[in-house]
N, C-alpha and C positions, 0 to 999 in steps of 0.2 A: 504493500500500500504506500502511496505517496505521503510523506511526512513533510510538514512545513513548520518552520520555526519563525515566530514573529507575532507581535501583538496586532489585533485587528485594525486599530486606527492608525497604524504607521503608514505614512504616505508611500513608503517603499514596499510594504506588504500588500496594500490595497490592489495594485495592478496584478499581482500574483493570484490573489484570491478571486478577483474578477475573472481572470483567465481560467482558473480551475473551475469556477462555476459555469462559465460559458461552455466549457468542454465536458461538464458533467462528471468530473473525475472523483472517484472515491479517495478520501484523504483524511488525515488527522493533522490538526494544527495545535502547536504548543505555544502558549503565551510566554514569550520572553521579550526582553527589552523594555525600555521605559520603566514604569513603576513596578513591573513584574520582575525585573532583574534577570539573572540567569546567564548573562553573557560572559561573566568572568569565571565560569566553571571550566575545569579541565576538559570535560566532555564536549562542551560547546566549542572551546578553542580548537579541539581536534577536527570538528566539523568546519569551522570557519575561523581561520587565524586572525581575521580582521575584527572578530567579535561584534559584527554588525548584523542587522536583519534586512531581508529575509535570507534563510538558507533552506534548501530542500534536500531530501534524500528520496530518490525514486528507485526503489528496488536496488539499493546499494550504490547508485550514482548520486554523488553529492555535488551540489552546485549552489553558488551564491552570486549576488548582484541581481537586482530585481529585473532589469531589462533582459539580461541574459536568460533568466529563468522563464520570462514570458516567451521569448523566442524559442527556447528549448521545448517547452510544453506545447506551444503552437505547432512546431514542426513535427514533434513526435506523435501528438494525439490529434492535431487539428489540420493536417495537410488537406487542402481543399476547402477549408472553412477559415479558421483564423490565420492560417498560413496559406496564401495562394499557391496553387500548383505551378502556375506559370512563373518561371524564375525572374522575369522582369517585374511582374506584379509583386512578387515577394520582395524584390529589391526596393521597390517603391515603398512598401510597408516599412522596411528597414530604414529607408531614408527619412520618413516622417517621424519614426521613433527617435532617431538620432537628432533630427532637427529640433524636436521639442526639448530634449535633454540638454542640448548645447545652447539653444537660443532663447527659450522661454523660461524654463525652470529656474535658471539663476536669478531671475527677477521676481518670480513668484515666491521663492523661499523667504526673502526679507519681508514681503507683505504678510505672509503667514506668521512669521515669528514676531513681527512688529504688532500685529493685531491680536494674536492669540497666545503665543508662547512666552511672551515677556510682560512684566507688569506695565501698566499704562504709563507710569511716570518714567519708564526707561525707553519707551518707544519714541521714534522720531517721525512725526507726521509728514515732514517734508520728504524724507527718504522713502516713506511708504507711497506718497503721491508720485514721486519720480519713478519708482519701480512700477507703479500701476500704469503710468504713461508708456513706459518701455514695453510692458507686457501687451498693452493694447495695440501698440504699433506692430509688434511681432505677430500678434494674432490676425492682423489685417492680411498677412501673407497666407495664413490658413484660410481665412475667409474668402479670399480670391480663388484659392485652389478648390474650395468646396462648391463653387458655383457650378450647378448642374450635376453635382454628385451627392449621393445620400450619405456616404461615409468617405473616409480619407482615401481609400483605394476602391473606387467604384461604388456599386450598389449594396455591398454586403460588408458587415463588420469584419475587420481583420485585426491582427496584432498591431497594425499601424495606427489604429484608433486608441489603443489602450493607454499609452503614457500621457498623451494630452487629455484624453477623456477622464483619466483618474483625477486630474486637477481642475477640470472645467467646472465641476460642482462647487469647489471652493471659490474659484474665480467669480462665479455668478452669485455667490453668497456673501463675499467680502463687501463691507461698506466702503466701496471705492468708486471713483468715476471710471466709466467704461465707454469706449467709442461705440458707434453703431457697427454691429457685426452680425448682420442678418443671417448669413449662411452658417456661421458658427453657432448662433442661437438655434437655428433649425436643426443642426446636427446634434447639439446638446439635447434638444427636445426628443430626438429619436433615441438617443442613448437612454434617456429617462423612461422610455417605454419598455426597456429590457429589465426583467426581474434581476438578473445577476448584477447589473449596474446599480439598481436601487439598493440591493442588499449590501454590496461591498463598497461602492464608491460614494454613496450619498450618506455617509456617516456624519451626524452632527459633530461639530468641533468646538463650539462655545466661543467665548470672546475674552477669555482670561486664562492664565495658567491653572487656576483652581477649577474652572469649568472643564478645561481640557482633561485634567487628571480625573475628575469625577466621571466624565464620559468614557474615558479610557477604561476605567475599572468597570463601569456599567456595561460596556460592550464586550466584556470578556466572554 
């Protein structure tokens, strides 16, 4: 059976759990990381020397790094669905996964930490606003790409949707200014129609470290 280590509300665990749910894979998830601890044990260190989450063990094959895990599971269990059979379409899915990680995520993280993970008196509204402007400009690229497309690679959900889709719930929930992104908004609405997305990506995250921690424990 597939084993997964990582707490449910981790932004790095969410894409893995969403993938697992889309593929209907039988699995066991272990709560580690954050308030659950467990990353400093010898057993976990042997699985993942970085002592980060997520990590998986798929019948003896151990893998860490969330995007690598999403690719692996999609290719092994979802060729023809999450992983397109056509190599060029699969490469495009890869491209958009890398694009989000390199171009959008670095500006989303300071918004998340500034609004949720740090006390209000320590956050910098100007930095948050600047990061929000950067994210909005980057998402215009995705918005143009989605014109005439239901998902990132054509008419069906693929692994190419998962990294950006994981964060778009937070993006549209954050109390920030956002540009008009009609195609991204329509794509997000289609994601919200999917039960695996609602279950794993649409986790409430609160607006303070205390709320975040309370929700983390409640979502165990």
